[in-house]
C-alpha positions in Angstrom: -59.1 -38.4 -84.7 -59.3 -37.2 -88.3 -62.7 -36.8 -90.0 -63.9 -39.7 -92.2 -63.3 -39.4 -95.9 -66.5 -38.4 -97.7 -68.1 -41.1 -99.8 -69.9 -38.6 -102.0 -68.9 -39.5 -105.5 -66.9 -36.5 -107.0 -67.2 -34.8 -110.3 -64.7 -36.3 -112.8 -61.2 -34.9 -112.8 -60.8 -32.1 -115.3 -58.1 -34.0 -117.1 -60.6 -36.7 -118.0 -63.2 -34.2 -119.0 -60.9 -32.3 -121.3 -59.8 -35.6 -123.1 -63.4 -36.7 -123.5 -64.6 -33.4 -124.9 -61.6 -33.2 -127.2 -62.1 -36.6 -128.8 -65.9 -36.1 -129.1 -66.2 -32.5 -130.1 -63.0 -31.0 -131.5 -63.0 -30.7 -135.3 -59.5 -30.9 -136.9 -59.2 -28.0 -139.3 -55.5 -28.3 -140.2 -54.6 -29.6 -143.6 -51.0 -29.9 -142.5 -52.1 -32.2 -139.7 -53.9 -34.5 -142.1 -51.0 -34.5 -144.6 -48.6 -35.3 -141.8 -50.9 -38.0 -140.5 -50.9 -39.7 -143.9 -47.1 -39.6 -144.0 -47.1 -41.0 -140.5 -49.5 -43.8 -141.5 -47.4 -45.0 -144.4 -44.1 -44.7 -142.5 -45.6 -46.6 -139.5 -47.0 -49.4 -141.6 -43.8 -49.6 -143.6 -41.8 -50.1 -140.4 -44.1 -52.8 -139.4 -43.5 -54.6 -142.6 -39.8 -54.4 -142.1 -40.2 -55.9 -138.6 -41.7 -59.0 -140.2 -38.2 -60.0 -141.3 -37.3 -60.6 -137.7 -38.3 -63.9 -136.2 -38.3 -62.4 -132.7 -41.1 -60.2 -133.8 -43.0 -62.7 -135.9 -43.2 -65.2 -133.0 -45.4 -62.8 -131.0 -47.9 -62.4 -133.8 -51.2 -64.2 -134.5 -54.2 -65.2 -132.3 -53.8 -66.1 -128.7 -55.1 -69.5 -129.5 -53.4 -70.8 -132.7 -55.7 -71.2 -135.7 -58.4 -68.8 -134.4 -60.0 -66.7 -137.2 -62.5 -64.0 -136.3 -65.3 -63.4 -138.9 -65.3 -59.7 -139.8 -62.2 -59.3 -137.6 -59.4 -56.9 -138.2 -56.6 -58.0 -140.5 -52.9 -57.6 -139.7 -50.9 -56.0 -142.5 -48.3 -58.2 -144.2 -49.8 -61.4 -142.7 -52.8 -63.6 -143.2 -54.1 -63.1 -139.7 -57.7 -61.9 -139.1 -58.2 -61.3 -135.4 -60.5 -59.8 -132.8 -59.6 -56.0 -132.4 -57.9 -56.5 -129.1 -55.4 -59.0 -130.4 -55.1 -57.3 -133.7 -54.1 -54.1 -131.9 -51.4 -56.0 -130.1 -50.1 -57.5 -133.4 -50.0 -54.2 -135.3 -48.6 -52.4 -132.3 -45.8 -54.8 -131.8 -44.9 -54.8 -135.5 -44.8 -51.0 -135.9 -42.7 -50.4 -132.8 -40.3 -53.4 -133.1 -37.5 -51.7 -134.9 -37.9 -48.2 -133.3 -37.8 -46.7 -136.7 -40.8 -44.3 -137.1 -42.2 -41.2 -135.4 -41.1 -39.8 -132.1 -42.2 -37.1 -129.7 -39.6 -35.5 -127.4 -40.6 -33.4 -124.4 -40.6 -33.8 -120.6 -41.7 -37.3 -121.5 -40.7 -38.9 -124.8 -42.5 -41.5 -126.7 -43.9 -42.6 -130.1 -47.4 -41.4 -130.8 -47.7 -43.7 -133.8 -47.9 -46.5 -131.3 -51.6 -45.7 -131.0 -52.2 -46.8 -134.6 -52.3 -50.4 -133.4 -55.6 -49.8 -131.6 -57.0 -47.2 -134.0 -56.4 -49.2 -137.2 -57.6 -52.6 -135.7 -60.7 -51.0 -134.3 -61.5 -49.1 -137.5 -61.0 -52.2 -139.7 -63.2 -54.3 -137.5 -65.9 -51.7 -137.3 -65.7 -51.2 -141.1 -66.0 -54.9 -141.9 -68.8 -55.4 -139.4 -70.7 -52.4 -140.8 -70.4 -53.7 -144.4 -71.6 -57.2 -143.3 -74.7 -55.5 -141.8 -75.4 -53.5 -144.9 -74.2 -50.2 -143.4 -71.5 -47.8 -144.7 -67.9 -48.5 -143.7 -65.6 -46.2 -141.9 -63.2 -44.3 -144.2 -59.5 -43.8 -143.8 -60.2 -40.1 -142.9 -61.5 -41.4 -139.6 -58.3 -43.3 -139.1 -56.2 -40.1 -139.8 -58.5 -38.1 -137.5 -58.0 -40.7 -134.7 -54.2 -40.6 -135.3 -54.1 -36.8 -135.0 -56.2 -36.9 -131.8 -54.2 -39.7 -130.2 -50.9 -37.9 -131.1 -52.3 -34.8 -129.5 -53.4 -36.4 -126.2 -50.2 -38.3 -125.7 -48.0 -35.4 -126.8 -49.7 -32.6 -124.9 -49.6 -34.6 -121.6 -46.0 -35.4 -122.3 -44.9 -31.8 -122.8 -44.8 -30.9 -119.1 -45.1 -34.2 -117.3 -42.2 -36.7 -117.0 -43.3 -40.2 -116.3 -39.8 -41.6 -116.7 -38.6 -39.6 -113.7 -41.0 -41.6 -111.5 -40.0 -44.9 -113.1 -43.1 -45.3 -115.3 -42.9 -46.2 -119.0 -44.3 -43.7 -121.5 -46.7 -46.3 -122.9 -49.1 -45.3 -120.1 -49.8 -42.4 -122.5 -50.4 -44.7 -125.4 -53.0 -46.6 -123.3 -54.8 -43.4 -122.3 -54.7 -41.8 -125.8 -55.8 -45.0 -127.5 -58.6 -45.6 -125.0 -60.0 -42.2 -125.6 -59.9 -42.3 -129.4 -61.1 -45.9 -129.6 -64.0 -45.1 -127.2 -65.1 -42.3 -129.6 -64.8 -44.7 -132.6 -67.0 -47.2 -130.8 -69.7 -44.5 -130.3 -69.5 -44.2 -126.6 -71.3 -41.3 -124.8 -69.4 -38.5 -123.1 -69.9 -40.2 -119.7 -68.8 -43.5 -121.1 -65.6 -42.0 -122.7 -64.8 -40.4 -119.3 -65.3 -43.8 -117.7 -63.1 -45.5 -120.3 -60.2 -43.0 -119.8 -60.5 -43.4 -116.0 -60.1 -47.2 -116.5 -56.9 -46.5 -118.4 -55.4 -44.4 -115.6 -56.4 -46.8 -112.9 -55.0 -49.8 -114.8 -51.6 -51.2 -113.9 -48.9 -49.2 -115.5 -45.6 -50.5 -116.9 -42.2 -49.9 -115.3 -39.3 -48.7 -117.4 -37.2 -51.6 -116.2 -37.0 -53.1 -119.7 -35.6 -49.9 -121.2 -32.6 -49.4 -119.0 -29.4 -51.1 -118.0 -28.9 -53.7 -116.7 -32.3 -55.1 -117.8 -32.8 -53.7 -121.3 -34.7 -56.2 -123.3 -37.2 -56.9 -126.1 -40.3 -56.1 -124.1 -39.6 -52.5 -125.1 -40.4 -53.5 -128.6 -43.9 -54.9 -127.7 -44.8 -52.7 -124.7 -46.7 -50.3 -126.9 -48.6 -53.1 -128.6 -49.6 -54.3 -125.2 -50.7 -50.8 -124.2 -52.8 -50.0 -127.3 -54.4 -53.5 -127.2 -55.3 -53.0 -123.5 -56.8 -49.7 -124.5 -59.2 -51.4 -127.0 -60.2 -53.9 -124.3 -60.9 -51.1 -121.7 -63.0 -49.1 -124.2 -65.0 -52.2 -125.0 -65.5 -52.8 -121.3 -66.7 -49.2 -120.9 -69.1 -49.7 -123.8 -71.0 -52.3 -121.7 -71.9 -49.6 -119.2 -69.1 -50.5 -116.7 -68.6 -47.7 -114.2 -65.6 -45.4 -114.1 -63.6 -43.8 -111.3 -64.0 -40.0 -111.5 -61.2 -38.9 -109.2 -58.8 -41.6 -110.4 -56.1 -39.0 -110.7 -56.7 -36.7 -107.8 -58.1 -39.0 -105.1 -56.2 -38.5 -101.8 -53.9 -41.4 -101.0 -55.4 -43.8 -103.6 -55.3 -41.7 -106.8 -52.7 -41.7 -109.6 -51.0 -38.5 -108.4 -50.4 -39.7 -104.9 -49.6 -43.3 -105.7 -47.4 -42.9 -108.8 -46.7 -39.2 -109.4 -45.2 -38.0 -106.1 -48.4 -36.1 -105.3 -48.0 -33.7 -108.2 -51.0 -32.9 -110.5 -50.4 -32.8 -114.2 -49.3 -29.6 -115.8 -50.3 -28.5 -119.3 -48.5 -26.2 -121.7 -51.4 -25.9 -124.3 -54.9 -27.0 -125.0 -55.6 -30.0 -127.3 -55.6 -29.1 -131.0 -53.3 -30.6 -133.7 -49.9 -29.3 -132.6 -48.3 -32.6 -132.0 -49.0 -34.2 -135.3 -47.9 -31.1 -137.1 -44.6 -31.1 -135.2 -43.9 -34.8 -134.8 -40.5 -36.1 -135.6 -39.9 -38.8 -138.2 -37.1 -41.4 -138.1 -36.2 -41.5 -141.8 -32.5 -42.4 -142.2 -31.6 -44.5 -139.2 -33.4 -47.0 -136.9 -31.9 -45.4 -133.8 -33.3 -44.0 -130.6 -34.2 -40.5 -131.5 -31.9 -38.6 -129.1 -29.1 -40.1 -131.1 -30.4 -39.3 -134.6 -28.3 -36.1 -135.1 -25.2 -37.9 -133.6 -25.6 -40.6 -136.2 -25.8 -38.0 -139.0 -22.6 -36.4 -137.6 -20.9 -39.8 -137.5 -21.8 -40.5 -141.1 -20.1 -37.2 -142.1 -17.1 -38.1 -140.0 -16.8 -41.5 -141.7 -16.4 -39.8 -145.0 -14.0 -37.3 -143.6 -11.8 -40.1 -142.2 -11.7 -41.8 -145.5 -10.7 -38.5 -147.3 -7.8 -38.1 -144.8 -6.7 -41.7 -145.2 -7.3 -42.4 -141.5 -9.3 -45.1 -139.8 -10.9 -45.5 -136.4 -7.6 -47.0 -135.1 -6.2 -43.5 -135.4 -8.8 -42.1 -133.0 -7.8 -41.4 -129.4 -11.1 -40.1 -128.2 -14.5 -38.7 -129.3 -16.6 -36.2 -127.3 -20.3 -36.0 -127.9 -21.7 -32.6 -126.8 -25.4 -33.3 -126.2 -28.6 -32.7 -124.2 -29.6 -34.0 -120.8 -32.2 -36.4 -122.0 -29.7 -38.2 -124.3 -27.3 -38.7 -121.3 -30.1 -40.0 -119.1 -31.4 -42.5 -121.6 -28.7 -43.8 -124.0 -25.3 -42.8 -122.6 -24.2 -46.4 -121.8 -20.9 -48.1 -120.9 -20.2 -51.7 -120.4 -21.4 -54.9 -122.1 -24.5 -54.7 -124.4 -26.5 -57.9 -124.2 -29.0 -57.9 -127.0 -30.3 -55.7 -130.0 -32.6 -53.8 -127.7 -29.6 -52.9 -125.5 -27.6 -51.7 -128.5 -30.2 -49.5 -130.1 -30.4 -47.6 -126.8 -26.6 -46.9 -126.6 -25.4 -43.7 -128.3 -21.8 -45.0 -128.2 -22.8 -48.0 -130.3 -25.0 -45.9 -132.6 -22.0 -43.6 -133.3 -19.4 -46.4 -133.5 -21.1 -48.4 -136.2 -21.5 -45.6 -138.8 -17.9 -44.4 -138.1 -16.7 -47.9 -138.9 -19.0 -48.9 -141.7 -20.6 -45.8 -143.1 -24.1 -47.1 -142.3 -26.6 -47.9 -139.5 -29.3 -50.4 -140.2 -31.6 -52.5 -138.1 -29.4 -55.5 -138.9 -26.4 -53.7 -137.3 -27.9 -54.3 -133.8 -27.8 -58.1 -134.3 -25.2 -60.3 -132.6 -23.2 -61.1 -135.7 -22.4 -57.4 -136.3 -22.0 -56.6 -132.6 -19.3 -59.3 -132.3 -16.9 -57.2 -134.3 -14.4 -56.2 -131.6 -13.7 -52.8 -133.2 -17.2 -51.6 -132.1 -16.6 -52.0 -128.4 -13.1 -50.6 -128.8 -14.4 -47.5 -130.3 -17.3 -47.3 -127.8 -14.8 -47.1 -125.0 -13.3 -43.9 -126.6 -16.6 -42.0 -126.7 -17.7 -39.7 -123.9 -20.9 -37.6 -123.6 -21.0 -34.2 -122.0 -24.1 -32.1 -121.5 -24.4 -28.7 -123.1 -27.1 -26.7 -121.1 -27.9 -24.7 -124.2 -28.8 -27.9 -126.1 -31.0 -29.0 -123.2 -32.8 -25.6 -123.2 -33.4 -25.8 -127.0 -34.6 -29.4 -126.6 -37.4 -28.2 -124.4 -38.1 -24.9 -126.3 -41.5 -25.3 -128.0 -40.4 -23.1 -130.9 -37.2 -25.0 -131.5 -37.6 -28.6 -130.3 -34.1 -29.3 -131.4 -32.3 -32.6 -130.7 -28.8 -31.4 -131.0 -25.5 -33.4 -130.9 -22.0 -32.4 -131.8 -19.0 -34.7 -132.3 -15.3 -33.9 -131.8 -12.7 -36.5 -132.9 -9.2 -36.4 -131.5 -6.4 -38.5 -133.0 -3.6 -40.3 -131.3 -1.1 -37.9 -132.9 -2.6 -35.0 -130.9 -4.5 -33.4 -133.7 -8.3 -33.2 -133.9 -11.0 -32.5 -136.5 -13.3 -29.5 -136.4 -16.5 -30.3 -134.4 -19.4 -31.6 -136.5 -22.7 -30.2 -135.3 -26.3 -31.2 -136.2 -29.2 -29.6 -134.3 -32.2 -30.8 -136.3 -32.4 -34.4 -137.7 -33.7 -35.1 -141.2 -37.1 -36.0 -139.8 -37.7 -32.7 -138.0 -40.5 -30.3 -139.0 -37.8 -27.7 -140.0 -36.4 -30.2 -142.6 -39.7 -31.6 -144.0 -38.9 -30.6 -147.5 -35.8 -32.7 -147.4 -37.3 -35.5 -145.4 -40.6 -36.4 -147.0 -39.1 -37.6 -150.3 -36.8 -39.8 -148.3 -39.7 -41.0 -146.2 -41.7 -42.0 -149.3 -38.6 -43.8 -150.6 -38.3 -45.7 -147.3 -42.0 -46.7 -147.7 -41.3 -48.1 -151.2 -38.3 -50.1 -149.9 -40.4 -51.6 -147.1 -43.3 -52.5 -149.4 -40.8 -54.3 -151.6 -39.8 -56.5 -148.7 -43.2 -58.2 -148.6 -45.3 -57.6 -151.7 -45.0 -58.3 -155.5 -44.7 -55.3 -157.8 -48.3 -55.1 -158.8 -49.5 -55.1 -155.1 -46.9 -52.5 -154.3 -48.2 -50.3 -157.0 -51.8 -50.5 -155.7 -50.7 -49.6 -152.2 -48.7 -46.7 -153.4 -51.5 -45.5 -155.6 -53.9 -45.4 -152.6 -51.3 -44.2 -150.0 -49.7 -41.2 -151.8 -52.9 -39.5 -152.9 -54.4 -37.6 -149.9 -57.9 -37.3 -151.2 -58.0 -40.8 -152.5 -56.7 -42.3 -149.2 -59.1 -40.2 -147.0 -62.2 -41.4 -149.0 -61.2 -45.1 -149.1 -63.0 -47.5 -146.8 -60.8 -48.7 -144.1 -61.2 -52.5 -144.8 -60.4 -51.9 -148.5 -57.2 -50.1 -147.6 -56.1 -52.8 -145.1 -56.9 -55.5 -147.7 -54.2 -54.0 -149.9 -51.7 -55.3 -147.4 -52.9 -58.9 -147.1 -50.6 -61.6 -148.5 
């Protein structure tokens, strides 16, 4: 007969302690991290504004009970909603992720660290308005940028060496954990309370990736991060009441996260928490496409122009080979019918076919009316992906972090074009000088979708000046986005 399990409460798992100590004590010294965080902020909010043009997104927004307005609550940019921070976090989180068109982190686990902005901005806005109502100083936008840097770092550093998708879990588990930690710090929780809060995030129910993969790909992937970051705010608020935590939530034999959900393997870490992730984050600037396909779309745009110069069309194409990396094949190499926009923006064949045909790839190109063009599926059937092991190695190399794709077009007459290669997309750190002006132009375009010229000007004046933005009270900045 085995010995009984000890009921002595253990010390907290080191993973919990490291996260708590980082959010409470680490001082961000990197000017590059703050500058990148500002660019991430405007790009993320701009993508949320573009999402408001889609009824499928708008229908999910607002209070749980229609008509509810929360005094001193957080406001939702681009709308007239003023909500409790939990529901505001869901609203903002759903908006900013809806079109899959802002920042990305690729590693053993991929994801979108800007998803944490839903919880961070909603909480900061609520705390700022509440403080002003009580005659106290508000939070400034520097606190939001700091929270973004730290949430990026927690999510991204865990993702570097630990693949949640390989055990069937969605990457938004890391959004929940990172948002919980940062929001707990913003709420003023003690070290023990932050550890408790983070343990609650790990012990919470975690999302399956079912909605991201054939044959079930669907629109939940567009609001899953909003759900995760809002749940994080709720768990941090619960921890603030003094609710207990679960110190060995990860390592407990049989019942802990590692044994139940991670095949018994403890997490591995490549580096300590700092500001590496924000400094190296990838921006989606040109195309609203799953990031593993960004370079393939750039190649397809070049090939579109080359076909025109040769007087050829896609009808002349016999086959297209995409030389790519393993993660691309695992996530977005997809044959067969595509059932909805969420299905199409996770299919590399679709995301290559559209620019080859039309010389563009926009969010609207995933909608049913465009997808009904029979030429798209005909061209998809001619596209095959093959892994290049060197591309896979460079994808994981921390000094390169490439997302390479190469396209070869063969014609029905037996000839072929020279292979078109793109290793680093326009939003990569190595192409920042080219990318940031385009990112700012994208922000201007998205502001113009919602706001009159004078309001656009006020937002730009505050958003493009690093010092001015950092000093601005959070509620005053958010108010610039109210319609």
